[in-house]
Biopython code that builds the backbone (N, CA, C, O; Angstrom):
import numpy as np
from Bio.PDB.StructureBuilder import StructureBuilder

atoms = [
    (1, "MET", "N", (88.331, -24.149, 16.255)),
    (1, "MET", "CA", (87.008, -24.137, 15.669)),
    (1, "MET", "C", (86.694, -22.714, 15.224)),
    (1, "MET", "O", (86.988, -21.741, 15.919)),
    (2, "LYS", "N", (86.100, -22.628, 14.066)),
    (2, "LYS", "CA", (85.693, -21.338, 13.524)),
    (2, "LYS", "C", (84.473, -20.821, 14.261)),
    (2, "LYS", "O", (83.618, -21.602, 14.678)),
    (3, "THR", "N", (84.388, -19.517, 14.424)),
    (3, "THR", "CA", (83.210, -18.949, 15.072)),
    (3, "THR", "C", (82.144, -18.622, 14.041)),
    (3, "THR", "O", (82.421, -18.517, 12.846)),
    (4, "ALA", "N", (80.937, -18.466, 14.522)),
    (4, "ALA", "CA", (79.810, -18.108, 13.667)),
    (4, "ALA", "C", (79.132, -16.897, 14.281)),
    (4, "ALA", "O", (79.429, -16.510, 15.411)),
    (5, "THR", "N", (78.224, -16.308, 13.529)),
    (5, "THR", "CA", (77.500, -15.145, 14.039)),
    (5, "THR", "C", (76.006, -15.422, 14.011)),
    (5, "THR", "O", (75.521, -16.252, 13.241)),
    (6, "PHE", "N", (75.287, -14.705, 14.872)),
    (6, "PHE", "CA", (73.836, -14.723, 14.825)),
    (6, "PHE", "C", (73.389, -13.651, 13.854)),
    (6, "PHE", "O", (74.118, -12.691, 13.608)),
    (7, "PRO", "N", (72.204, -13.803, 13.304)),
    (7, "PRO", "CA", (71.700, -12.751, 12.415)),
    (7, "PRO", "C", (71.475, -11.456, 13.200)),
    (7, "PRO", "O", (71.245, -11.470, 14.409)),
    (8, "SER", "N", (71.547, -10.356, 12.483)),
    (8, "SER", "CA", (71.261, -9.064, 13.106)),
    (8, "SER", "C", (69.851, -9.088, 13.662)),
    (8, "SER", "O", (68.960, -9.749, 13.129)),
    (9, "LEU", "N", (69.675, -8.359, 14.736)),
    (9, "LEU", "CA", (68.390, -8.358, 15.421)),
    (9, "LEU", "C", (67.908, -6.927, 15.563)),
    (9, "LEU", "O", (68.585, -6.096, 16.167)),
    (10, "ARG", "N", (66.754, -6.639, 15.015)),
    (10, "ARG", "CA", (66.179, -5.305, 15.152)),
    (10, "ARG", "C", (65.269, -5.300, 16.373)),
    (10, "ARG", "O", (64.419, -6.175, 16.539)),
    (11, "VAL", "N", (65.464, -4.293, 17.227)),
    (11, "VAL", "CA", (64.662, -4.171, 18.441)),
    (11, "VAL", "C", (64.233, -2.718, 18.611)),
    (11, "VAL", "O", (64.802, -1.807, 18.008)),
    (12, "ASP", "N", (63.219, -2.525, 19.445)),
    (12, "ASP", "CA", (62.806, -1.167, 19.786)),
    (12, "ASP", "C", (63.941, -0.472, 20.528)),
    (12, "ASP", "O", (64.672, -1.112, 21.283)),
    (13, "PRO", "N", (64.092, 0.817, 20.321)),
    (13, "PRO", "CA", (65.132, 1.551, 21.049)),
    (13, "PRO", "C", (65.018, 1.390, 22.566)),
    (13, "PRO", "O", (66.030, 1.382, 23.267)),
    (14, "GLU", "N", (63.788, 1.263, 23.073)),
    (14, "GLU", "CA", (63.591, 1.103, 24.511)),
    (14, "GLU", "C", (64.195, -0.203, 25.016)),
    (14, "GLU", "O", (64.766, -0.240, 26.106)),
    (15, "LEU", "N", (64.072, -1.280, 24.229)),
    (15, "LEU", "CA", (64.636, -2.561, 24.625)),
    (15, "LEU", "C", (66.154, -2.497, 24.640)),
    (15, "LEU", "O", (66.789, -2.997, 25.569)),
    (16, "ARG", "N", (66.734, -1.891, 23.626)),
    (16, "ARG", "CA", (68.194, -1.750, 23.599)),
    (16, "ARG", "C", (68.670, -0.918, 24.780)),
    (16, "ARG", "O", (69.660, -1.258, 25.427)),
    (17, "GLU", "N", (67.969, 0.164, 25.058)),
    (17, "GLU", "CA", (68.332, 1.021, 26.177)),
    (17, "GLU", "C", (68.235, 0.261, 27.507)),
    (17, "GLU", "O", (69.092, 0.407, 28.378)),
    (18, "ALA", "N", (67.192, -0.541, 27.648)),
    (18, "ALA", "CA", (67.021, -1.333, 28.868)),
    (18, "ALA", "C", (68.160, -2.346, 29.010)),
    (18, "ALA", "O", (68.686, -2.541, 30.106)),
    (19, "ALA", "N", (68.536, -2.984, 27.909)),
    (19, "ALA", "CA", (69.635, -3.955, 27.939)),
    (19, "ALA", "C", (70.947, -3.258, 28.291)),
    (19, "ALA", "O", (71.717, -3.759, 29.111)),
    (20, "GLU", "N", (71.196, -2.135, 27.690)),
    (20, "GLU", "CA", (72.422, -1.391, 27.989)),
    (20, "GLU", "C", (72.427, -0.913, 29.437)),
    (20, "GLU", "O", (73.486, -0.798, 30.054)),
    (21, "GLY", "N", (71.256, -0.640, 29.972)),
    (21, "GLY", "CA", (71.148, -0.146, 31.338)),
    (21, "GLY", "C", (71.478, -1.176, 32.402)),
    (21, "GLY", "O", (71.757, -0.814, 33.544)),
    (22, "VAL", "N", (71.451, -2.455, 32.047)),
    (22, "VAL", "CA", (71.739, -3.495, 33.034)),
    (22, "VAL", "C", (73.102, -4.148, 32.826)),
    (22, "VAL", "O", (73.442, -5.111, 33.514)),
    (23, "LEU", "N", (73.874, -3.631, 31.889)),
    (23, "LEU", "CA", (75.210, -4.185, 31.665)),
    (23, "LEU", "C", (76.075, -3.974, 32.892)),
    (23, "LEU", "O", (76.012, -2.932, 33.544)),
    (24, "GLN", "N", (76.879, -4.970, 33.192)),
    (24, "GLN", "CA", (77.812, -4.858, 34.322)),
    (24, "GLN", "C", (79.113, -4.236, 33.818)),
    (24, "GLN", "O", (79.345, -4.148, 32.613)),
    (25, "ASP", "N", (79.948, -3.811, 34.749)),
    (25, "ASP", "CA", (81.220, -3.185, 34.379)),
    (25, "ASP", "C", (82.015, -4.102, 33.456)),
    (25, "ASP", "O", (82.219, -5.278, 33.758)),
    (26, "GLY", "N", (82.457, -3.555, 32.338)),
    (26, "GLY", "CA", (83.268, -4.303, 31.387)),
    (26, "GLY", "C", (82.492, -5.243, 30.493)),
    (26, "GLY", "O", (83.082, -5.914, 29.645)),
    (27, "GLU", "N", (81.193, -5.309, 30.660)),
    (27, "GLU", "CA", (80.369, -6.209, 29.850)),
    (27, "GLU", "C", (79.888, -5.484, 28.608)),
    (27, "GLU", "O", (79.423, -4.347, 28.677)),
    (28, "SER", "N", (80.006, -6.154, 27.472)),
    (28, "SER", "CA", (79.520, -5.563, 26.224)),
    (28, "SER", "C", (78.111, -6.046, 25.939)),
    (28, "SER", "O", (77.658, -7.053, 26.483)),
    (29, "LEU", "N", (77.434, -5.317, 25.085)),
    (29, "LEU", "CA", (76.086, -5.726, 24.691)),
    (29, "LEU", "C", (76.139, -7.085, 23.999)),
    (29, "LEU", "O", (75.252, -7.917, 24.186)),
    (30, "SER", "N", (77.180, -7.307, 23.201)),
    (30, "SER", "CA", (77.327, -8.599, 22.514)),
    (30, "SER", "C", (77.481, -9.740, 23.497)),
    (30, "SER", "O", (76.855, -10.786, 23.327)),
    (31, "SER", "N", (78.303, -9.564, 24.525)),
    (31, "SER", "CA", (78.484, -10.645, 25.496)),
    (31, "SER", "C", (77.209, -10.868, 26.300)),
    (31, "SER", "O", (76.901, -11.998, 26.677)),
    (32, "PHE", "N", (76.463, -9.785, 26.566)),
    (32, "PHE", "CA", (75.187, -9.907, 27.262)),
    (32, "PHE", "C", (74.199, -10.729, 26.431)),
    (32, "PHE", "O", (73.527, -11.617, 26.954)),
    (33, "VAL", "N", (74.120, -10.429, 25.150)),
    (33, "VAL", "CA", (73.208, -11.158, 24.260)),
    (33, "VAL", "C", (73.629, -12.619, 24.160)),
    (33, "VAL", "O", (72.781, -13.511, 24.199)),
    (34, "GLU", "N", (74.940, -12.874, 24.031)),
    (34, "GLU", "CA", (75.424, -14.251, 23.946)),
    (34, "GLU", "C", (75.081, -15.028, 25.218)),
    (34, "GLU", "O", (74.610, -16.163, 25.145)),
    (35, "GLN", "N", (75.313, -14.425, 26.368)),
    (35, "GLN", "CA", (74.999, -15.091, 27.632)),
    (35, "GLN", "C", (73.495, -15.340, 27.766)),
    (35, "GLN", "O", (73.079, -16.387, 28.259)),
    (36, "SER", "N", (72.695, -14.390, 27.332)),
    (36, "SER", "CA", (71.239, -14.554, 27.377)),
    (36, "SER", "C", (70.792, -15.727, 26.512)),
    (36, "SER", "O", (69.913, -16.494, 26.903)),
    (37, "ILE", "N", (71.396, -15.862, 25.346)),
    (37, "ILE", "CA", (71.059, -16.971, 24.453)),
    (37, "ILE", "C", (71.465, -18.294, 25.089)),
    (37, "ILE", "O", (70.703, -19.260, 25.064)),
    (38, "ARG", "N", (72.678, -18.335, 25.664)),
    (38, "ARG", "CA", (73.143, -19.564, 26.317)),
    (38, "ARG", "C", (72.201, -19.971, 27.455)),
    (38, "ARG", "O", (71.846, -21.143, 27.580)),
    (39, "GLU", "N", (71.799, -19.006, 28.280)),
    (39, "GLU", "CA", (70.906, -19.297, 29.403)),
    (39, "GLU", "C", (69.535, -19.755, 28.920)),
    (39, "GLU", "O", (68.926, -20.635, 29.527)),
    (40, "SER", "N", (69.049, -19.166, 27.838)),
    (40, "SER", "CA", (67.753, -19.585, 27.290)),
    (40, "SER", "C", (67.823, -21.012, 26.755)),
    (40, "SER", "O", (66.883, -21.789, 26.922)),
    (41, "ILE", "N", (68.931, -21.352, 26.116)),
    (41, "ILE", "CA", (69.108, -22.720, 25.613)),
    (41, "ILE", "C", (69.123, -23.702, 26.780)),
    (41, "ILE", "O", (68.442, -24.727, 26.742)),
    (42, "GLU", "N", (69.907, -23.385, 27.825)),
    (42, "GLU", "CA", (69.963, -24.256, 29.006)),
    (42, "GLU", "C", (68.587, -24.427, 29.635)),
    (42, "GLU", "O", (68.203, -25.537, 30.005)),
    (43, "ARG", "N", (67.836, -23.318, 29.760)),
    (43, "ARG", "CA", (66.499, -23.378, 30.366)),
    (43, "ARG", "C", (65.562, -24.239, 29.532)),
    (43, "ARG", "O", (64.794, -25.030, 30.080)),
    (44, "ARG", "N", (65.616, -24.094, 28.224)),
    (44, "ARG", "CA", (64.731, -24.890, 27.373)),
    (44, "ARG", "C", (65.099, -26.366, 27.394)),
    (44, "ARG", "O", (64.218, -27.225, 27.366)),
    (45, "LEU", "N", (66.392, -26.667, 27.442)),
    (45, "LEU", "CA", (66.811, -28.063, 27.552)),
    (45, "LEU", "C", (66.343, -28.660, 28.877)),
    (45, "LEU", "O", (65.882, -29.801, 28.922)),
    (46, "ALA", "N", (66.461, -27.889, 29.947)),
    (46, "ALA", "CA", (66.006, -28.361, 31.261)),
    (46, "ALA", "C", (64.494, -28.571, 31.257)),
    (46, "ALA", "O", (64.004, -29.547, 31.825)),
    (47, "GLN", "N", (63.756, -27.668, 30.624)),
    (47, "GLN", "CA", (62.303, -27.829, 30.535)),
    (47, "GLN", "C", (61.940, -29.089, 29.765)),
    (47, "GLN", "O", (61.060, -29.843, 30.179)),
    (48, "SER", "N", (62.618, -29.317, 28.646)),
    (48, "SER", "CA", (62.344, -30.512, 27.835)),
    (48, "SER", "C", (62.637, -31.779, 28.617)),
    (48, "SER", "O", (61.867, -32.738, 28.560)),
    (49, "ALA", "N", (63.755, -31.790, 29.354)),
    (49, "ALA", "CA", (64.111, -32.963, 30.155)),
    (49, "ALA", "C", (63.090, -33.181, 31.265)),
    (49, "ALA", "O", (62.718, -34.319, 31.550)),
    (50, "PHE", "N", (62.631, -32.093, 31.896)),
    (50, "PHE", "CA", (61.631, -32.182, 32.961)),
    (50, "PHE", "C", (60.337, -32.791, 32.436)),
    (50, "PHE", "O", (59.753, -33.670, 33.068)),
    (51, "ILE", "N", (59.900, -32.320, 31.286)),
    (51, "ILE", "CA", (58.667, -32.842, 30.683)),
    (51, "ILE", "C", (58.836, -34.310, 30.323)),
    (51, "ILE", "O", (57.935, -35.117, 30.557)),
    (52, "ALA", "N", (59.989, -34.662, 29.754)),
    (52, "ALA", "CA", (60.233, -36.060, 29.380)),
    (52, "ALA", "C", (60.208, -36.963, 30.613)),
    (52, "ALA", "O", (59.639, -38.054, 30.572)),
    (53, "ARG", "N", (60.833, -36.505, 31.722)),
    (53, "ARG", "CA", (60.809, -37.299, 32.960)),
    (53, "ARG", "C", (59.377, -37.463, 33.468)),
    (53, "ARG", "O", (58.994, -38.544, 33.914)),
    (54, "GLY", "N", (58.597, -36.400, 33.402)),
    (54, "GLY", "CA", (57.211, -36.463, 33.851)),
    (54, "GLY", "C", (56.384, -37.427, 33.013)),
    (54, "GLY", "O", (55.593, -38.206, 33.544)),
    (55, "LEU", "N", (56.570, -37.368, 31.720)),
    (55, "LEU", "CA", (55.830, -38.284, 30.838)),
    (55, "LEU", "C", (56.222, -39.732, 31.096)),
    (55, "LEU", "O", (55.369, -40.619, 31.131)),
    (56, "ARG", "N", (57.545, -39.970, 31.280)),
    (56, "ARG", "CA", (58.001, -41.335, 31.590)),
    (56, "ARG", "C", (57.429, -41.808, 32.921)),
    (56, "ARG", "O", (57.013, -42.959, 33.054)),
    (57, "SER", "N", (57.411, -40.920, 33.896)),
    (57, "SER", "CA", (56.874, -41.273, 35.208)),
    (57, "SER", "C", (55.399, -41.628, 35.100)),
    (57, "SER", "O", (54.944, -42.598, 35.706)),
    (58, "GLY", "N", (54.651, -40.845, 34.329)),
    (58, "GLY", "CA", (53.233, -41.142, 34.133)),
    (58, "GLY", "C", (53.018, -42.474, 33.444)),
    (58, "GLY", "O", (52.122, -43.237, 33.805)),
    (59, "GLU", "N", (53.854, -42.747, 32.442)),
    (59, "GLU", "CA", (53.757, -44.034, 31.747)),
    (59, "GLU", "C", (54.076, -45.189, 32.703)),
    (59, "GLU", "O", (53.401, -46.219, 32.693)),
    (60, "ASP", "N", (55.110, -45.006, 33.525)),
    (60, "ASP", "CA", (55.464, -46.051, 34.489)),
    (60, "ASP", "C", (54.325, -46.289, 35.474)),
    (60, "ASP", "O", (54.015, -47.436, 35.796)),
    (61, "ALA", "N", (53.706, -45.228, 35.950)),
    (61, "ALA", "CA", (52.608, -45.356, 36.909)),
    (61, "ALA", "C", (51.437, -46.101, 36.276)),
    (61, "ALA", "O", (50.848, -46.983, 36.902)),
    (62, "ARG", "N", (51.102, -45.753, 35.046)),
    (62, "ARG", "CA", (49.997, -46.438, 34.375)),
    (62, "ARG", "C", (50.338, -47.910, 34.142)),
    (62, "ARG", "O", (49.483, -48.782, 34.290)),
    (63, "ARG", "N", (51.589, -48.177, 33.777)),
    (63, "ARG", "CA", (52.014, -49.550, 33.493)),
    (63, "ARG", "C", (52.026, -50.408, 34.757)),
    (63, "ARG", "O", (51.580, -51.556, 34.740)),
    (64, "THR", "N", (52.539, -49.843, 35.850)),
    (64, "THR", "CA", (52.675, -50.620, 37.086)),
    (64, "THR", "C", (51.468, -50.501, 38.004)),
    (64, "THR", "O", (51.259, -51.351, 38.870)),
    (65, "GLY", "N", (50.682, -49.462, 37.820)),
    (65, "GLY", "CA", (49.551, -49.221, 38.710)),
    (65, "GLY", "C", (49.957, -48.620, 40.036)),
    (65, "GLY", "O", (49.129, -48.502, 40.939)),
    (66, "LYS", "N", (51.232, -48.233, 40.175)),
    (66, "LYS", "CA", (51.733, -47.647, 41.417)),
    (66, "LYS", "C", (51.738, -46.123, 41.279)),
    (66, "LYS", "O", (52.431, -45.554, 40.436)),
    (67, "TYR", "N", (50.957, -45.500, 42.121)),
    (67, "TYR", "CA", (50.851, -44.047, 42.123)),
    (67, "TYR", "C", (51.225, -43.511, 43.492)),
    (67, "TYR", "O", (51.171, -44.241, 44.482)),
    (68, "VAL", "N", (51.605, -42.236, 43.556)),
    (68, "VAL", "CA", (51.896, -41.574, 44.826)),
    (68, "VAL", "C", (50.729, -40.629, 45.098)),
    (68, "VAL", "O", (50.312, -39.879, 44.215)),
    (69, "SER", "N", (50.208, -40.668, 46.309)),
    (69, "SER", "CA", (49.050, -39.834, 46.634)),
    (69, "SER", "C", (49.441, -38.361, 46.684)),
    (69, "SER", "O", (50.599, -38.016, 46.923)),
    (70, "VAL", "N", (48.467, -37.518, 46.458)),
    (70, "VAL", "CA", (48.676, -36.074, 46.527)),
    (70, "VAL", "C", (49.162, -35.683, 47.919)),
    (70, "VAL", "O", (50.073, -34.867, 48.062)),
    (71, "ASP", "N", (48.548, -36.271, 48.940)),
    (71, "ASP", "CA", (48.935, -35.949, 50.319)),
    (71, "ASP", "C", (50.403, -36.277, 50.579)),
    (71, "ASP", "O", (51.104, -35.505, 51.233)),
    (72, "ALA", "N", (50.868, -37.409, 50.073)),
    (72, "ALA", "CA", (52.267, -37.798, 50.273)),
    (72, "ALA", "C", (53.210, -36.800, 49.585)),
    (72, "ALA", "O", (54.244, -36.430, 50.142)),
    (73, "VAL", "N", (52.848, -36.376, 48.390)),
    (73, "VAL", "CA", (53.671, -35.411, 47.655)),
    (73, "VAL", "C", (53.700, -34.076, 48.387)),
    (73, "VAL", "O", (54.768, -33.493, 48.572)),
    (74, "ILE", "N", (52.543, -33.591, 48.801)),
    (74, "ILE", "CA", (52.467, -32.306, 49.509)),
    (74, "ILE", "C", (53.256, -32.359, 50.818)),
    (74, "ILE", "O", (53.971, -31.414, 51.148)),
    (75, "ASN", "N", (53.129, -33.452, 51.557)),
    (75, "ASN", "CA", (53.879, -33.596, 52.807)),
    (75, "ASN", "C", (55.380, -33.560, 52.560)),
    (75, "ASN", "O", (56.120, -32.897, 53.287)),
    (76, "ARG", "N", (55.822, -34.268, 51.541)),
    (76, "ARG", "CA", (57.262, -34.281, 51.236)),
    (76, "ARG", "C", (57.743, -32.900, 50.816)),
    (76, "ARG", "O", (58.799, -32.450, 51.261)),
    (77, "LEU", "N", (56.982, -32.226, 49.966)),
    (77, "LEU", "CA", (57.364, -30.881, 49.531)),
    (77, "LEU", "C", (57.381, -29.898, 50.694)),
    (77, "LEU", "O", (58.246, -29.025, 50.761)),
    (78, "THR", "N", (56.430, -30.037, 51.605)),
    (78, "THR", "CA", (56.374, -29.178, 52.793)),
    (78, "THR", "C", (57.628, -29.357, 53.641)),
    (78, "THR", "O", (58.204, -28.381, 54.121)),
    (79, "LYS", "N", (58.048, -30.603, 53.825)),
    (79, "LYS", "CA", (59.263, -30.883, 54.592)),
    (79, "LYS", "C", (60.501, -30.324, 53.882)),
    (79, "LYS", "O", (61.388, -29.760, 54.522)),
    (80, "MET", "N", (60.551, -30.484, 52.575)),
    (80, "MET", "CA", (61.688, -29.956, 51.807)),
    (80, "MET", "C", (61.757, -28.438, 51.932)),
    (80, "MET", "O", (62.838, -27.872, 52.091)),
    (81, "LEU", "N", (60.614, -27.790, 51.861)),
    (81, "LEU", "CA", (60.566, -26.334, 51.982)),
    (81, "LEU", "C", (61.021, -25.892, 53.369)),
    (81, "LEU", "O", (61.771, -24.925, 53.500)),
    (82, "ALA", "N", (60.575, -26.586, 54.388)),
    (82, "ALA", "CA", (60.965, -26.245, 55.759)),
    (82, "ALA", "C", (62.471, -26.384, 55.932)),
    (82, "ALA", "O", (63.102, -25.523, 56.546)),
    (83, "ARG", "N", (63.060, -27.460, 55.397)),
    (83, "ARG", "CA", (64.516, -27.646, 55.491)),
    (83, "ARG", "C", (65.254, -26.547, 54.731)),
    (83, "ARG", "O", (66.277, -26.048, 55.199)),
    (84, "ALA", "N", (64.739, -26.168, 53.562)),
    (84, "ALA", "CA", (65.389, -25.117, 52.780)),
    (84, "ALA", "C", (65.348, -23.784, 53.507)),
    (84, "ALA", "O", (66.323, -23.033, 53.496)),
    (85, "LYS", "N", (64.221, -23.493, 54.136)),
    (85, "LYS", "CA", (64.103, -22.242, 54.900)),
    (85, "LYS", "C", (65.060, -22.234, 56.083)),
    (85, "LYS", "O", (65.708, -21.224, 56.356)),
    (86, "THR", "N", (65.150, -23.364, 56.786)),
    (86, "THR", "CA", (66.067, -23.470, 57.921)),
    (86, "THR", "C", (67.503, -23.299, 57.457)),
    (86, "THR", "O", (68.294, -22.606, 58.097)),
    (87, "SER", "N", (67.826, -23.921, 56.366)),
    (87, "SER", "CA", (69.184, -23.835, 55.812)),
    (87, "SER", "C", (69.511, -22.401, 55.390)),
    (87, "SER", "O", (70.621, -21.920, 55.619)),
    (88, "ALA", "N", (68.542, -21.723, 54.775)),
    (88, "ALA", "CA", (68.755, -20.347, 54.331)),
    (88, "ALA", "C", (68.970, -19.415, 55.524)),
    (88, "ALA", "O", (69.801, -18.508, 55.472)),
    (89, "LYS", "N", (68.219, -19.646, 56.589)),
    (89, "LYS", "CA", (68.373, -18.829, 57.810)),
    (89, "LYS", "C", (69.746, -19.045, 58.432)),
    (89, "LYS", "O", (70.369, -18.104, 58.922)),
    (90, "ALA", "N", (70.210, -20.282, 58.408)),
    (90, "ALA", "CA", (71.511, -20.625, 59.011)),
    (90, "ALA", "C", (72.659, -19.967, 58.245)),
    (90, "ALA", "O", (73.698, -19.662, 58.833)),
    (91, "ARG", "N", (72.483, -19.747, 56.944)),
    (91, "ARG", "CA", (73.543, -19.136, 56.131)),
    (91, "ARG", "C", (73.630, -17.640, 56.334)),
    (91, "ARG", "O", (74.653, -17.035, 56.012)),
    (92, "LYS", "N", (72.582, -17.027, 56.860)),
    (92, "LYS", "CA", (72.571, -15.566, 57.013)),
    (92, "LYS", "C", (73.407, -15.123, 58.140)),
    (92, "LYS", "O", (73.504, -13.924, 58.402)),
]
sb = StructureBuilder()
sb.init_structure("model")
sb.init_model(0)
sb.init_chain("A")
sb.init_seg("    ")
for serial, (resi, resn, name, xyz) in enumerate(atoms, 1):
    if name == "N":
        sb.init_residue(resn, " ", resi, " ")
    sb.init_atom(name, np.array(xyz, "f"), 0.0, 1.0, " ", f" {name:<3s}", serial, name[0])
structure = sb.get_structure()
């Protein structure tokens, strides 16, 4: 497959300097920019999927009349957080 290029990007010297300042050993500015773009694409796709799931869930709740109470959600999240904290402590 043939490769393509992104358009040139003009930035403030401070931004370029900041980007160069966080490069890891052997990492080029080009590879840093490419990785940043890839991560932004992944994050936006995940956000879109999250929103779509939420909208579908809301539609299902309205259609079926079955809702989950705020208290039930908070209790479940509290338990999940407690398990995550315990797990994180065990790994240390």
